[in-house]
mmCIF file of the N, C-alpha and C atoms, coordinates in Angstrom:
data_MODEL
# 
_entry.id   MODEL 
# 
loop_
_atom_site.group_PDB 
_atom_site.id 
_atom_site.type_symbol 
_atom_site.label_atom_id 
_atom_site.label_alt_id 
_atom_site.label_comp_id 
_atom_site.label_asym_id 
_atom_site.label_entity_id 
_atom_site.label_seq_id 
_atom_site.pdbx_PDB_ins_code 
_atom_site.Cartn_x 
_atom_site.Cartn_y 
_atom_site.Cartn_z 
_atom_site.occupancy 
_atom_site.B_iso_or_equiv 
_atom_site.pdbx_formal_charge 
_atom_site.auth_seq_id 
_atom_site.auth_comp_id 
_atom_site.auth_asym_id 
_atom_site.auth_atom_id 
_atom_site.pdbx_PDB_model_num 
ATOM 1   N N  . MET A 1 1  ? 74.159  -79.449  54.904 1.00 0.00 ? 1  MET A N  1 
ATOM 2   C CA . MET A 1 1  ? 74.787  -80.746  54.806 1.00 0.00 ? 1  MET A CA 1 
ATOM 3   C C  . MET A 1 1  ? 76.134  -80.663  55.531 1.00 0.00 ? 1  MET A C  1 
ATOM 4   N N  . THR A 1 2  ? 76.371  -81.585  56.420 1.00 0.00 ? 2  THR A N  1 
ATOM 5   C CA . THR A 1 2  ? 77.629  -81.693  57.146 1.00 0.00 ? 2  THR A CA 1 
ATOM 6   C C  . THR A 1 2  ? 78.451  -82.810  56.521 1.00 0.00 ? 2  THR A C  1 
ATOM 7   N N  . VAL A 1 3  ? 79.677  -82.490  56.140 1.00 0.00 ? 3  VAL A N  1 
ATOM 8   C CA . VAL A 1 3  ? 80.552  -83.451  55.478 1.00 0.00 ? 3  VAL A CA 1 
ATOM 9   C C  . VAL A 1 3  ? 81.821  -83.619  56.300 1.00 0.00 ? 3  VAL A C  1 
ATOM 10  N N  . ALA A 1 4  ? 82.246  -84.863  56.461 1.00 0.00 ? 4  ALA A N  1 
ATOM 11  C CA . ALA A 1 4  ? 83.486  -85.143  57.183 1.00 0.00 ? 4  ALA A CA 1 
ATOM 12  C C  . ALA A 1 4  ? 84.153  -86.360  56.559 1.00 0.00 ? 4  ALA A C  1 
ATOM 13  N N  . THR A 1 5  ? 85.444  -86.452  56.764 1.00 0.00 ? 5  THR A N  1 
ATOM 14  C CA . THR A 1 5  ? 86.184  -87.640  56.352 1.00 0.00 ? 5  THR A CA 1 
ATOM 15  C C  . THR A 1 5  ? 86.962  -88.158  57.542 1.00 0.00 ? 5  THR A C  1 
ATOM 16  N N  . LYS A 1 6  ? 87.340  -89.413  57.447 1.00 0.00 ? 6  LYS A N  1 
ATOM 17  C CA . LYS A 1 6  ? 88.159  -90.038  58.480 1.00 0.00 ? 6  LYS A CA 1 
ATOM 18  C C  . LYS A 1 6  ? 89.193  -90.899  57.771 1.00 0.00 ? 6  LYS A C  1 
ATOM 19  N N  . ILE A 1 7  ? 90.447  -90.749  58.173 1.00 0.00 ? 7  ILE A N  1 
ATOM 20  C CA . ILE A 1 7  ? 91.515  -91.570  57.615 1.00 0.00 ? 7  ILE A CA 1 
ATOM 21  C C  . ILE A 1 7  ? 91.837  -92.665  58.621 1.00 0.00 ? 7  ILE A C  1 
ATOM 22  N N  . VAL A 1 8  ? 91.769  -93.901  58.160 1.00 0.00 ? 8  VAL A N  1 
ATOM 23  C CA . VAL A 1 8  ? 92.018  -95.069  59.004 1.00 0.00 ? 8  VAL A CA 1 
ATOM 24  C C  . VAL A 1 8  ? 93.213  -95.820  58.420 1.00 0.00 ? 8  VAL A C  1 
ATOM 25  N N  . LYS A 1 9  ? 94.143  -96.220  59.264 1.00 0.00 ? 9  LYS A N  1 
ATOM 26  C CA . LYS A 1 9  ? 95.284  -96.999  58.792 1.00 0.00 ? 9  LYS A CA 1 
ATOM 27  C C  . LYS A 1 9  ? 95.119  -98.445  59.218 1.00 0.00 ? 9  LYS A C  1 
ATOM 28  N N  . ARG A 1 10 ? 95.271  -99.326  58.244 1.00 0.00 ? 10 ARG A N  1 
ATOM 29  C CA . ARG A 1 10 ? 95.235  -100.758 58.519 1.00 0.00 ? 10 ARG A CA 1 
ATOM 30  C C  . ARG A 1 10 ? 96.413  -101.379 57.783 1.00 0.00 ? 10 ARG A C  1 
ATOM 31  N N  . ASP A 1 11 ? 97.272  -102.039 58.520 1.00 0.00 ? 11 ASP A N  1 
ATOM 32  C CA . ASP A 1 11 ? 98.500  -102.600 57.960 1.00 0.00 ? 11 ASP A CA 1 
ATOM 33  C C  . ASP A 1 11 ? 99.287  -101.469 57.292 1.00 0.00 ? 11 ASP A C  1 
ATOM 34  N N  . ASP A 1 12 ? 99.601  -101.601 56.031 1.00 0.00 ? 12 ASP A N  1 
ATOM 35  C CA . ASP A 1 12 ? 100.376 -100.571 55.326 1.00 0.00 ? 12 ASP A CA 1 
ATOM 36  C C  . ASP A 1 12 ? 99.498  -99.734  54.402 1.00 0.00 ? 12 ASP A C  1 
ATOM 37  N N  . GLU A 1 13 ? 98.209  -99.673  54.679 1.00 0.00 ? 13 GLU A N  1 
ATOM 38  C CA . GLU A 1 13 ? 97.280  -98.988  53.795 1.00 0.00 ? 13 GLU A CA 1 
ATOM 39  C C  . GLU A 1 13 ? 96.425  -97.984  54.563 1.00 0.00 ? 13 GLU A C  1 
ATOM 40  N N  . TYR A 1 14 ? 96.181  -96.853  53.932 1.00 0.00 ? 14 TYR A N  1 
ATOM 41  C CA . TYR A 1 14 ? 95.280  -95.851  54.497 1.00 0.00 ? 14 TYR A CA 1 
ATOM 42  C C  . TYR A 1 14 ? 93.951  -95.924  53.764 1.00 0.00 ? 14 TYR A C  1 
ATOM 43  N N  . ARG A 1 15 ? 92.875  -95.775  54.512 1.00 0.00 ? 15 ARG A N  1 
ATOM 44  C CA . ARG A 1 15 ? 91.537  -95.747  53.942 1.00 0.00 ? 15 ARG A CA 1 
ATOM 45  C C  . ARG A 1 15 ? 90.896  -94.428  54.325 1.00 0.00 ? 15 ARG A C  1 
ATOM 46  N N  . VAL A 1 16 ? 90.390  -93.719  53.322 1.00 0.00 ? 16 VAL A N  1 
ATOM 47  C CA . VAL A 1 16 ? 89.682  -92.468  53.564 1.00 0.00 ? 16 VAL A CA 1 
ATOM 48  C C  . VAL A 1 16 ? 88.193  -92.784  53.499 1.00 0.00 ? 16 VAL A C  1 
ATOM 49  N N  . ARG A 1 17 ? 87.494  -92.493  54.581 1.00 0.00 ? 17 ARG A N  1 
ATOM 50  C CA . ARG A 1 17 ? 86.050  -92.735  54.647 1.00 0.00 ? 17 ARG A CA 1 
ATOM 51  C C  . ARG A 1 17 ? 85.308  -91.405  54.620 1.00 0.00 ? 17 ARG A C  1 
ATOM 52  N N  . LEU A 1 18 ? 84.174  -91.391  53.952 1.00 0.00 ? 18 LEU A N  1 
ATOM 53  C CA . LEU A 1 18 ? 83.361  -90.191  53.805 1.00 0.00 ? 18 LEU A CA 1 
ATOM 54  C C  . LEU A 1 18 ? 82.082  -90.327  54.629 1.00 0.00 ? 18 LEU A C  1 
ATOM 55  N N  . PHE A 1 19 ? 81.730  -89.240  55.317 1.00 0.00 ? 19 PHE A N  1 
ATOM 56  C CA . PHE A 1 19 ? 80.499  -89.191  56.105 1.00 0.00 ? 19 PHE A CA 1 
ATOM 57  C C  . PHE A 1 19 ? 79.715  -87.948  55.700 1.00 0.00 ? 19 PHE A C  1 
ATOM 58  N N  . ILE A 1 20 ? 78.440  -88.110  55.423 1.00 0.00 ? 20 ILE A N  1 
ATOM 59  C CA . ILE A 1 20 ? 77.557  -86.989  55.117 1.00 0.00 ? 20 ILE A CA 1 
ATOM 60  C C  . ILE A 1 20 ? 76.448  -86.989  56.157 1.00 0.00 ? 20 ILE A C  1 
ATOM 61  N N  . ASP A 1 21 ? 76.314  -85.874  56.856 1.00 0.00 ? 21 ASP A N  1 
ATOM 62  C CA . ASP A 1 21 ? 75.346  -85.753  57.948 1.00 0.00 ? 21 ASP A CA 1 
ATOM 63  C C  . ASP A 1 21 ? 75.485  -86.907  58.943 1.00 0.00 ? 21 ASP A C  1 
ATOM 64  N N  . GLY A 1 22 ? 76.745  -87.290  59.196 1.00 0.00 ? 22 GLY A N  1 
ATOM 65  C CA . GLY A 1 22 ? 77.049  -88.336  60.164 1.00 0.00 ? 22 GLY A CA 1 
ATOM 66  C C  . GLY A 1 22 ? 76.861  -89.754  59.654 1.00 0.00 ? 22 GLY A C  1 
ATOM 67  N N  . GLU A 1 23 ? 76.399  -89.906  58.421 1.00 0.00 ? 23 GLU A N  1 
ATOM 68  C CA . GLU A 1 23 ? 76.147  -91.238  57.864 1.00 0.00 ? 23 GLU A CA 1 
ATOM 69  C C  . GLU A 1 23 ? 77.314  -91.672  56.982 1.00 0.00 ? 23 GLU A C  1 
ATOM 70  N N  . TYR A 1 24 ? 77.860  -92.843  57.282 1.00 0.00 ? 24 TYR A N  1 
ATOM 71  C CA . TYR A 1 24 ? 78.972  -93.394  56.518 1.00 0.00 ? 24 TYR A CA 1 
ATOM 72  C C  . TYR A 1 24 ? 78.522  -93.676  55.087 1.00 0.00 ? 24 TYR A C  1 
ATOM 73  N N  . GLN A 1 25 ? 79.327  -93.242  54.126 1.00 0.00 ? 25 GLN A N  1 
ATOM 74  C CA . GLN A 1 25 ? 79.006  -93.428  52.717 1.00 0.00 ? 25 GLN A CA 1 
ATOM 75  C C  . GLN A 1 25 ? 79.771  -94.633  52.166 1.00 0.00 ? 25 GLN A C  1 
ATOM 76  N N  . ALA A 1 26 ? 79.275  -95.819  52.492 1.00 0.00 ? 26 ALA A N  1 
ATOM 77  C CA . ALA A 1 26 ? 79.897  -97.059  52.031 1.00 0.00 ? 26 ALA A CA 1 
ATOM 78  C C  . ALA A 1 26 ? 79.935  -97.063  50.511 1.00 0.00 ? 26 ALA A C  1 
ATOM 79  N N  . GLY A 1 27 ? 81.058  -97.514  49.986 1.00 0.00 ? 27 GLY A N  1 
ATOM 80  C CA . GLY A 1 27 ? 81.249  -97.538  48.546 1.00 0.00 ? 27 GLY A CA 1 
ATOM 81  C C  . GLY A 1 27 ? 82.055  -96.356  48.051 1.00 0.00 ? 27 GLY A C  1 
ATOM 82  N N  . ALA A 1 28 ? 82.310  -95.392  48.924 1.00 0.00 ? 28 ALA A N  1 
ATOM 83  C CA . ALA A 1 28 ? 83.060  -94.202  48.536 1.00 0.00 ? 28 ALA A CA 1 
ATOM 84  C C  . ALA A 1 28 ? 84.481  -94.211  49.104 1.00 0.00 ? 28 ALA A C  1 
ATOM 85  N N  . ASP A 1 29 ? 84.868  -95.268  49.809 1.00 0.00 ? 29 ASP A N  1 
ATOM 86  C CA . ASP A 1 29 ? 86.194  -95.303  50.424 1.00 0.00 ? 29 ASP A CA 1 
ATOM 87  C C  . ASP A 1 29 ? 87.295  -95.207  49.368 1.00 0.00 ? 29 ASP A C  1 
ATOM 88  N N  . TYR A 1 30 ? 88.395  -94.586  49.779 1.00 0.00 ? 30 TYR A N  1 
ATOM 89  C CA . TYR A 1 30 ? 89.570  -94.452  48.924 1.00 0.00 ? 30 TYR A CA 1 
ATOM 90  C C  . TYR A 1 30 ? 90.730  -95.116  49.641 1.00 0.00 ? 30 TYR A C  1 
ATOM 91  N N  . TYR A 1 31 ? 91.493  -95.918  48.929 1.00 0.00 ? 31 TYR A N  1 
ATOM 92  C CA . TYR A 1 31 ? 92.597  -96.667  49.506 1.00 0.00 ? 31 TYR A CA 1 
ATOM 93  C C  . TYR A 1 31 ? 93.919  -96.206  48.902 1.00 0.00 ? 31 TYR A C  1 
ATOM 94  N N  . THR A 1 32 ? 94.934  -96.040  49.759 1.00 0.00 ? 32 THR A N  1 
ATOM 95  C CA . THR A 1 32 ? 96.264  -95.646  49.294 1.00 0.00 ? 32 THR A CA 1 
ATOM 96  C C  . THR A 1 32 ? 97.299  -96.050  50.339 1.00 0.00 ? 32 THR A C  1 
ATOM 97  N N  . ASP A 1 33 ? 98.546  -96.164  49.899 1.00 0.00 ? 33 ASP A N  1 
ATOM 98  C CA . ASP A 1 33 ? 99.626  -96.452  50.856 1.00 0.00 ? 33 ASP A CA 1 
ATOM 99  C C  . ASP A 1 33 ? 100.399 -95.186  51.214 1.00 0.00 ? 33 ASP A C  1 
ATOM 100 N N  . ASP A 1 34 ? 99.920  -94.034  50.733 1.00 0.00 ? 34 ASP A N  1 
ATOM 101 C CA . ASP A 1 34 ? 100.596 -92.757  50.928 1.00 0.00 ? 34 ASP A CA 1 
ATOM 102 C C  . ASP A 1 34 ? 99.738  -91.821  51.777 1.00 0.00 ? 34 ASP A C  1 
ATOM 103 N N  . LEU A 1 35 ? 100.245 -91.425  52.932 1.00 0.00 ? 35 LEU A N  1 
ATOM 104 C CA . LEU A 1 35 ? 99.472  -90.589  53.848 1.00 0.00 ? 35 LEU A CA 1 
ATOM 105 C C  . LEU A 1 35 ? 99.157  -89.223  53.241 1.00 0.00 ? 35 LEU A C  1 
ATOM 106 N N  . ASP A 1 36 ? 100.104 -88.628  52.537 1.00 0.00 ? 36 ASP A N  1 
ATOM 107 C CA . ASP A 1 36 ? 99.825  -87.334  51.907 1.00 0.00 ? 36 ASP A CA 1 
ATOM 108 C C  . ASP A 1 36 ? 98.705  -87.458  50.879 1.00 0.00 ? 36 ASP A C  1 
ATOM 109 N N  . ASP A 1 37 ? 98.718  -88.527  50.116 1.00 0.00 ? 37 ASP A N  1 
ATOM 110 C CA . ASP A 1 37 ? 97.646  -88.784  49.146 1.00 0.00 ? 37 ASP A CA 1 
ATOM 111 C C  . ASP A 1 37 ? 96.309  -88.931  49.867 1.00 0.00 ? 37 ASP A C  1 
ATOM 112 N N  . ALA A 1 38 ? 96.313  -89.639  50.988 1.00 0.00 ? 38 ALA A N  1 
ATOM 113 C CA . ALA A 1 38 ? 95.084  -89.814  51.766 1.00 0.00 ? 38 ALA A CA 1 
ATOM 114 C C  . ALA A 1 38 ? 94.550  -88.467  52.250 1.00 0.00 ? 38 ALA A C  1 
ATOM 115 N N  . ARG A 1 39 ? 95.434  -87.627  52.745 1.00 0.00 ? 39 ARG A N  1 
ATOM 116 C CA . ARG A 1 39 ? 95.024  -86.301  53.233 1.00 0.00 ? 39 ARG A CA 1 
ATOM 117 C C  . ARG A 1 39 ? 94.482  -85.425  52.098 1.00 0.00 ? 39 ARG A C  1 
ATOM 118 N N  . ASP A 1 40 ? 95.182  -85.427  50.963 1.00 0.00 ? 40 ASP A N  1 
ATOM 119 C CA . ASP A 1 40 ? 94.720  -84.654  49.813 1.00 0.00 ? 40 ASP A CA 1 
ATOM 120 C C  . ASP A 1 40 ? 93.356  -85.146  49.327 1.00 0.00 ? 40 ASP A C  1 
ATOM 121 N N  . THR A 1 41 ? 93.206  -86.445  49.265 1.00 0.00 ? 41 THR A N  1 
ATOM 122 C CA . THR A 1 41 ? 91.941  -87.032  48.820 1.00 0.00 ? 41 THR A CA 1 
ATOM 123 C C  . THR A 1 41 ? 90.818  -86.707  49.792 1.00 0.00 ? 41 THR A C  1 
ATOM 124 N N  . ALA A 1 42 ? 91.104  -86.742  51.083 1.00 0.00 ? 42 ALA A N  1 
ATOM 125 C CA . ALA A 1 42 ? 90.081  -86.406  52.085 1.00 0.00 ? 42 ALA A CA 1 
ATOM 126 C C  . ALA A 1 42 ? 89.566  -84.992  51.870 1.00 0.00 ? 42 ALA A C  1 
ATOM 127 N N  . ARG A 1 43 ? 90.473  -84.062  51.610 1.00 0.00 ? 43 ARG A N  1 
ATOM 128 C CA . ARG A 1 43 ? 90.056  -82.666  51.355 1.00 0.00 ? 43 ARG A CA 1 
ATOM 129 C C  . ARG A 1 43 ? 89.184  -82.573  50.111 1.00 0.00 ? 43 ARG A C  1 
ATOM 130 N N  . LEU A 1 44 ? 89.577  -83.281  49.061 1.00 0.00 ? 44 LEU A N  1 
ATOM 131 C CA . LEU A 1 44 ? 88.786  -83.267  47.829 1.00 0.00 ? 44 LEU A CA 1 
ATOM 132 C C  . LEU A 1 44 ? 87.416  -83.918  48.027 1.00 0.00 ? 44 LEU A C  1 
ATOM 133 N N  . MET A 1 45 ? 87.386  -84.992  48.796 1.00 0.00 ? 45 MET A N  1 
ATOM 134 C CA . MET A 1 45 ? 86.108  -85.672  49.065 1.00 0.00 ? 45 MET A CA 1 
ATOM 135 C C  . MET A 1 45 ? 85.165  -84.747  49.827 1.00 0.00 ? 45 MET A C  1 
ATOM 136 N N  . GLU A 1 46 ? 85.712  -83.987  50.746 1.00 0.00 ? 46 GLU A N  1 
ATOM 137 C CA . GLU A 1 46 ? 84.884  -83.073  51.529 1.00 0.00 ? 46 GLU A CA 1 
ATOM 138 C C  . GLU A 1 46 ? 84.314  -81.955  50.660 1.00 0.00 ? 46 GLU A C  1 
ATOM 139 N N  . LYS A 1 47 ? 85.090  -81.481  49.710 1.00 0.00 ? 47 LYS A N  1 
ATOM 140 C CA . LYS A 1 47 ? 84.628  -80.399  48.833 1.00 0.00 ? 47 LYS A CA 1 
ATOM 141 C C  . LYS A 1 47 ? 83.569  -80.867  47.841 1.00 0.00 ? 47 LYS A C  1 
ATOM 142 N N  . GLY A 1 48 ? 83.706  -82.080  47.342 1.00 0.00 ? 48 GLY A N  1 
ATOM 143 C CA . GLY A 1 48 ? 82.808  -82.572  46.303 1.00 0.00 ? 48 GLY A CA 1 
ATOM 144 C C  . GLY A 1 48 ? 81.929  -83.722  46.750 1.00 0.00 ? 48 GLY A C  1 
ATOM 145 N N  . ALA A 1 49 ? 81.564  -83.728  48.005 1.00 0.00 ? 49 ALA A N  1 
ATOM 146 C CA . ALA A 1 49 ? 80.841  -84.868  48.584 1.00 0.00 ? 49 ALA A CA 1 
ATOM 147 C C  . ALA A 1 49 ? 79.494  -85.107  47.918 1.00 0.00 ? 49 ALA A C  1 
ATOM 148 N N  . VAL A 1 50 ? 79.257  -86.363  47.598 1.00 0.00 ? 50 VAL A N  1 
ATOM 149 C CA . VAL A 1 50 ? 77.955  -86.812  47.103 1.00 0.00 ? 50 VAL A CA 1 
ATOM 150 C C  . VAL A 1 50 ? 77.618  -88.120  47.804 1.00 0.00 ? 50 VAL A C  1 
ATOM 151 N N  . HIS A 1 51 ? 76.352  -88.383  47.936 1.00 0.00 ? 51 HIS A N  1 
ATOM 152 C CA . HIS A 1 51 ? 75.914  -89.639  48.545 1.00 0.00 ? 51 HIS A CA 1 
ATOM 153 C C  . HIS A 1 51 ? 76.313  -90.803  47.636 1.00 0.00 ? 51 HIS A C  1 
ATOM 154 N N  . SER A 1 52 ? 76.786  -91.865  48.242 1.00 0.00 ? 52 SER A N  1 
ATOM 155 C CA . SER A 1 52 ? 77.210  -93.027  47.465 1.00 0.00 ? 52 SER A CA 1 
ATOM 156 C C  . SER A 1 52 ? 76.029  -93.950  47.185 1.00 0.00 ? 52 SER A C  1 
ATOM 157 N N  . ASP A 1 53 ? 76.204  -94.787  46.186 1.00 0.00 ? 53 ASP A N  1 
ATOM 158 C CA . ASP A 1 53 ? 75.224  -95.822  45.860 1.00 0.00 ? 53 ASP A CA 1 
ATOM 159 C C  . ASP A 1 53 ? 75.532  -97.020  46.750 1.00 0.00 ? 53 ASP A C  1 
ATOM 160 N N  . LYS A 1 54 ? 74.771  -97.167  47.795 1.00 0.00 ? 54 LYS A N  1 
ATOM 161 C CA . LYS A 1 54 ? 75.058  -98.191  48.795 1.00 0.00 ? 54 LYS A CA 1 
ATOM 162 C C  . LYS A 1 54 ? 74.526  -99.570  48.431 1.00 0.00 ? 54 LYS A C  1 
ATOM 163 N N  . GLU A 1 55 ? 73.997  -99.712  47.240 1.00 0.00 ? 55 GLU A N  1 
ATOM 164 C CA . GLU A 1 55 ? 73.419  -100.984 46.812 1.00 0.00 ? 55 GLU A CA 1 
ATOM 165 C C  . GLU A 1 55 ? 74.396  -101.870 46.059 1.00 0.00 ? 55 GLU A C  1 
ATOM 166 N N  . THR A 1 56 ? 75.578  -101.362 45.734 1.00 0.00 ? 56 THR A N  1 
ATOM 167 C CA . THR A 1 56 ? 76.553  -102.190 45.025 1.00 0.00 ? 56 THR A CA 1 
ATOM 168 C C  . THR A 1 56 ? 77.145  -103.216 45.995 1.00 0.00 ? 56 THR A C  1 
ATOM 169 N N  . GLU A 1 57 ? 77.651  -104.301 45.447 1.00 0.00 ? 57 GLU A N  1 
ATOM 170 C CA . GLU A 1 57 ? 78.269  -105.326 46.292 1.00 0.00 ? 57 GLU A CA 1 
ATOM 171 C C  . GLU A 1 57 ? 79.490  -104.760 47.012 1.00 0.00 ? 57 GLU A C  1 
ATOM 172 N N  . PHE A 1 58 ? 80.251  -103.926 46.329 1.00 0.00 ? 58 PHE A N  1 
ATOM 173 C CA . PHE A 1 58 ? 81.424  -103.296 46.930 1.00 0.00 ? 58 PHE A CA 1 
ATOM 174 C C  . PHE A 1 58 ? 81.020  -102.458 48.134 1.00 0.00 ? 58 PHE A C  1 
ATOM 175 N N  . ALA A 1 59 ? 79.967  -101.667 47.976 1.00 0.00 ? 59 ALA A N  1 
ATOM 176 C CA . ALA A 1 59 ? 79.488  -100.827 49.079 1.00 0.00 ? 59 ALA A CA 1 
ATOM 177 C C  . ALA A 1 59 ? 78.987  -101.687 50.237 1.00 0.00 ? 59 ALA A C  1 
ATOM 178 N N  . LYS A 1 60 ? 78.302  -102.745 49.936 1.00 0.00 ? 60 LYS A N  1 
ATOM 179 C CA . LYS A 1 60 ? 77.800  -103.634 50.995 1.00 0.00 ? 60 LYS A CA 1 
ATOM 180 C C  . LYS A 1 60 ? 78.955  -104.258 51.761 1.00 0.00 ? 60 LYS A C  1 
ATOM 181 N N  . ASP A 1 61 ? 80.021  -104.632 51.052 1.00 0.00 ? 61 ASP A N  1 
ATOM 182 C CA . ASP A 1 61 ? 81.203  -105.193 51.720 1.00 0.00 ? 61 ASP A CA 1 
ATOM 183 C C  . ASP A 1 61 ? 81.858  -104.151 52.620 1.00 0.00 ? 61 ASP A C  1 
ATOM 184 N N  . GLU A 1 62 ? 81.980  -102.911 52.125 1.00 0.00 ? 62 GLU A N  1 
ATOM 185 C CA . GLU A 1 62 ? 82.564  -101.855 52.954 1.00 0.00 ? 62 GLU A CA 1 
ATOM 186 C C  . GLU A 1 62 ? 81.701  -101.572 54.178 1.00 0.00 ? 62 GLU A C  1 
ATOM 187 N N  . GLN A 1 63 ? 80.399  -101.584 54.019 1.00 0.00 ? 63 GLN A N  1 
ATOM 188 C CA . GLN A 1 63 ? 79.496  -101.340 55.146 1.00 0.00 ? 63 GLN A CA 1 
ATOM 189 C C  . GLN A 1 63 ? 79.654  -102.430 56.197 1.00 0.00 ? 63 GLN A C  1 
ATOM 190 N N  . THR A 1 64 ? 79.775  -103.676 55.759 1.00 0.00 ? 64 THR A N  1 
ATOM 191 C CA . THR A 1 64 ? 79.972  -104.786 56.686 1.00 0.00 ? 64 THR A CA 1 
ATOM 192 C C  . THR A 1 64 ? 81.261  -104.609 57.466 1.00 0.00 ? 64 THR A C  1 
ATOM 193 N N  . GLU A 1 65 ? 82.345  -104.254 56.781 1.00 0.00 ? 65 GLU A N  1 
ATOM 194 C CA . GLU A 1 65 ? 83.624  -104.021 57.456 1.00 0.00 ? 65 GLU A CA 1 
ATOM 195 C C  . GLU A 1 65 ? 83.507  -102.884 58.458 1.00 0.00 ? 65 GLU A C  1 
ATOM 196 N N  . TYR A 1 66 ? 82.860  -101.801 58.054 1.00 0.00 ? 66 TYR A N  1 
ATOM 197 C CA . TYR A 1 66 ? 82.697  -100.654 58.931 1.00 0.00 ? 66 TYR A CA 1 
ATOM 198 C C  . TYR A 1 66 ? 81.893  -101.043 60.184 1.00 0.00 ? 66 TYR A C  1 
ATOM 199 N N  . ASP A 1 67 ? 80.810  -101.764 59.980 1.00 0.00 ? 67 ASP A N  1 
ATOM 200 C CA . ASP A 1 67 ? 79.969  -102.183 61.118 1.00 0.00 ? 67 ASP A CA 1 
ATOM 201 C C  . ASP A 1 67 ? 80.746  -103.077 62.075 1.00 0.00 ? 67 ASP A C  1 
ATOM 202 N N  . GLU A 1 68 ? 81.592  -103.955 61.539 1.00 0.00 ? 68 GLU A N  1 
ATOM 203 C CA . GLU A 1 68 ? 82.380  -104.851 62.393 1.00 0.00 ? 68 GLU A CA 1 
ATOM 204 C C  . GLU A 1 68 ? 83.408  -104.074 63.213 1.00 0.00 ? 68 GLU A C  1 
ATOM 205 N N  . GLU A 1 69 ? 83.923  -102.984 62.649 1.00 0.00 ? 69 GLU A N  1 
ATOM 206 C CA . GLU A 1 69 ? 84.945  -102.191 63.338 1.00 0.00 ? 69 GLU A CA 1 
ATOM 207 C C  . GLU A 1 69 ? 84.346  -101.266 64.397 1.00 0.00 ? 69 GLU A C  1 
ATOM 208 N N  . ASN A 1 70 ? 83.073  -100.922 64.246 1.00 0.00 ? 70 ASN A N  1 
ATOM 209 C CA . ASN A 1 70 ? 82.463  -99.928  65.135 1.00 0.00 ? 70 ASN A CA 1 
ATOM 210 C C  . ASN A 1 70 ? 81.392  -100.531 65.939 1.00 0.00 ? 70 ASN A C  1 
# 
């Protein structure tokens, strides 16, 4: 299993995104206004990565945002 994170900044907020085997895990994003917190969280997400439940409305909204950005 290949795990990666990506930190994206939008306005005054950082979003940590999780990818497992190259697939975006919508619903697992973490939001913070602190870059150090984002970096620490990214490391923790990589160590304890699990597939997200992509069927929740929250996950569907995140997937839509991700698709629009990419």
